[in-house]
N, C-alpha and C positions, 0 to 999 in steps of 0.2 A: 452159244456159238452156232449150233446147228440151225437155230432159227434165223440167225444172220446169214448163214450160207444159203439157206433155202430162199430167203428174201432176195439175196444177191442174184441167185439163179433165175428167179422170176423177173427181176429187173433186166438181166442180160437177155432173156428170151423176148422181153417186150421191146428191146432196142433202146433202152434208156441211156445207154453209153454212147450213142452216136451224137456227136456234136456237129458244128457247122464246118464249112471249108476253112482252111487255115487262114486264108486272106481276110475272112470276115471276123476273126476272133477278137476278143477284148482281152488285152494283156492281164487285166485284173483277175481273169479266170484261171491263170497259170497254176495256182495251187490245186485246182480241181481237175487238171488235165493229166491223163495217164500216159498217153502217147499220141503219135500222129500216124495215120495209116492212109495211104493213097490220097494225101492232101486233105484228109478229114481228121479233125481232132477227136480223140476217144476220151470220154469222161471216166474218171476213176470211180468205179462203183462202190469201193470201200467208203469213200467220202460221201457218196450219195446215200448209202445205207445209214451211215452215222447221222447225217443231216435229217433224213426222213424220220428216223426214230426220235430224234430230239424234237423236231417240229410236231410229231404226233403226240408226244408227251405234253408239250406246252398247250396245244390246242385242246387236248383232253381236259386239262385243268380249267381252261377258259370255259369250255362247255359245261363242266361240272359246277362252275360258279354261277351258271345261269345266264352268261352273257352271249351275245350273238356274234357269229363268225360269218362274214359275207364272202361268198364264192364269186370270183370274177374270171370269166373266160369267154370272150366274144369272138374268138377265132373259130373258123368253120369246124376244125377238128375237135374243138373242146366243148361246143355248145351243148350237145346232147348229154355228154358225160357229166358235165357240171350241173345241168338242170336236174338230171336223175339223182345224182349224189346229194345235192343240196336239199331236194325235196324229201329224200329218205330220212334226213336228220332235222327236217323242218327249219332250215336255215335260209336266210335271204340270198339272192343271187342276181347277177347281171350277165346275160348271155347274148342279148341282141346287139346293143351298142351301149357304150358308157355315156350317159347324159352328162354334159359338163355341169358341174355343180351338184351332182347327185349326193355328195356328202357335204361339201362346203356351203351349199345353198339348200340344205335338207328341208327346211320349213316350206319352201316353195314347192319342192318335189312332193312333199306330203300333201299339199293342197291338190296337186294333180291326181294323187292316189285317191284322195277323198272324193274328187269329182268322178273318177272312174267307179268308185264304190256306190256313189249316189245314182249313177246311170244304171248300174247293176240292179239296184233296188227298184228303180223306176220300171225297168224291163221285166222284173220278176214279180212285183206285187200287183200287176194289172193296171197301174196308173198310166202306162203308155198306150192303152187301148183307145184312149180319147184322141191320140195323135193319128195323123194320116200315115198310110203305109210308107210313104217316102220318108217322112220324118223319123219313123221307127227304124227304117233301114239305115238312115244317116247316123242315128244314135248308136246302133249296133256296130257300124263301121268305126266310129270314133272310139267306142269302147274297146274293140278288138285291137285297134292301133295302139291305144294306151296300154292295154294288157301285154302286148308284145314287149314293150320297153319297161313297163313298171310292174308287171305281174309278179316278178321275183321279189320285189320289195314291198308288196302290198300289206304284209303283216308286220313290217318293220316300224316300230313306234319311235325309235330314236337311233342315233348314229351307232353302227356296230362297234364292238370292242376290237375286232381284228379283221383283216382282209387276207384271203387266200387267193393268190393270183397265178393264173397260168400265162406264162410269157410276160415278164415284167417290161420288156421293150415295147411290146404291142399295147400293153395297158398302162402306158406311162402317165396318162391323165389321172386314172384312178390312183396310181401310186403317189403322184404329186399331191392329190387332195388328202389322201390318208396321212402323208407326212406333215402336211400343213395342220392337220387336226390332232396330230400325235397318236394316231391309231397304229397299233402294232401290225406290221406287214410280214406275210409269209409268201414265198413265191418259188415257182420252178424257174431256174435260171440256166439258160443255154450258154454255149461258149462265146456267143456274140454279145452278151450282156454284162453289166457291171454288178457283181454280187453284193457290193456294199450299199446298193440303193435300197435293199430290203433288210428288215431286221433279222429275218431267218431265211437263208437261201437254201434251196434244194437243187444241187447241180444235176441237170438231166436234160434229155431231149424234150423240147416243148412243142415239137412239130408233128410227131407221130401220134396217131390216135391211141395206139396200144400203150405207149409210154405215158401219155396224159392219163389214161384210164387207170393204170396200175397205181400211179402215185396218188391220184385223187381218191381212189377207192380205199387205199391204205389210210389216208388222212380221215376219210369219212368214217371208217370203222373205229378209229380212235375217238372221234367226236361222239359217235354212238355210245361207246363205252362210258365216256364222261357223263353223258345224259342219263344213261342207265344207273350209274352210281349216284347221281343227283336224286333220281326218282326213289332209289332204294333208301337213301338217307332220309328223304321226306317221309316215306312210308314208315320207317323206323321211328321218326319223331312223332308221327300220328299215333303209332302203337304205344309209345312211351306216355304220351299225353293221356291216351285212353286208359292205360294201366294205372297211371297216377290218379285219374278220376275215380277208377274202380276202387283203388286202395283207400282214397279219401272217403268214398261212399261207405265202404265196409267199416272203416274206423268210426265214422259218424253213427252208423247203425249200431255198432258194438257199444259205443258210448251211451247211446240212447237206451239200449237194452240194460246196460249196467245201472244207469240212473233209475230206470223203472224198477229193477230188482232192489236197488238201494231203498227206494221209497217204500216198497213192499215190506222189506225187513224192518225199516224204521217204524212202520205202523204196527207191526207185530210186537216190537219191543215196547211200544207205548202201551198196548193192551196188556201185555204181560206185567208191566210195572204197576198198572192200576190194579190188576188182579192181586199182585203181591201186596200192594198197599191195602187192599180190602182185607186180605188175610191178616196182614199186620194189624189192621184196625181191630179185627176180631180178637186176635191174641191180646191186644192191648186192653180190650174191654173186659176180658175174663179176669185178669188180676184185679182190675178196678172193682169188679163185682165182688171178688173174694175179699178185697180190702174193705169194701163197703159192708159186706156181710159181717166180717170180723168186727168192724167198728161198731156196727149196729148192735151185735151181741154184747160187746163190751159196754155199750151205753145202757143197754137194758139191765145188765147185771147190777151195775151200781145203782140203777134206778130201783131195781127190785129190792136191793139191800136196804135203800132208803125207805 
């Protein structure tokens, strides 16, 4: 409970509760509105806290499963925050402008990314030295222009599993593309937007830099936790495999040692048996000699008598 209170306090200080003017409101936001003050709607921070924690939990699980979450925030107030947070957890982002078809026409966008990467390679491995200065400058300009728009998705190999959007009204194209592809959407929703347009809405002020920062950083921390748990599970798996290999190796060596010892004992028994046989043979010969001697004597006596 204390944790909730401190989070609410932080949200309050960051001005997350300030909505839009009453005349700009969307009636569907009514359940999230606490009151109206001087013509401005005040958002219920209890609802914001609950939604924020729920979204953080879901995104943590998505990150833990190894899927990508794309951050979208092309508003002036959101650009820097979104770029910094997305880079911190190595997630894709769009902060300059949303290219139409960035998701629905992903293969074409990937071709542009590959073109940008090939220009990078050309400029870095010395191949561009054969070009004139003007051509090199033109290449560099093209590359910078592409990087501005595509830099955030350069490492994205396939369509992301989720979109985290700042201001769903402003990013309506991104939202529409995600819906079309069945991508899970999460977004900060102000009093002038329809919360039903996203799968998970976080009611809050999407215009103030502080408000955007606190919500995005909270989400990023949850994603980082998910990634850390994923890494820990991987390390544990590697350790288990290594210990299994060690156990198998030890068992194999033990089996070999026992087999070697068994062969040694078998050889000893064989020698012992032949020794015993030899002794037995000696013992067997002695009675034969006695019997032979006795028989000889008996044979001589009758002979002598004859």
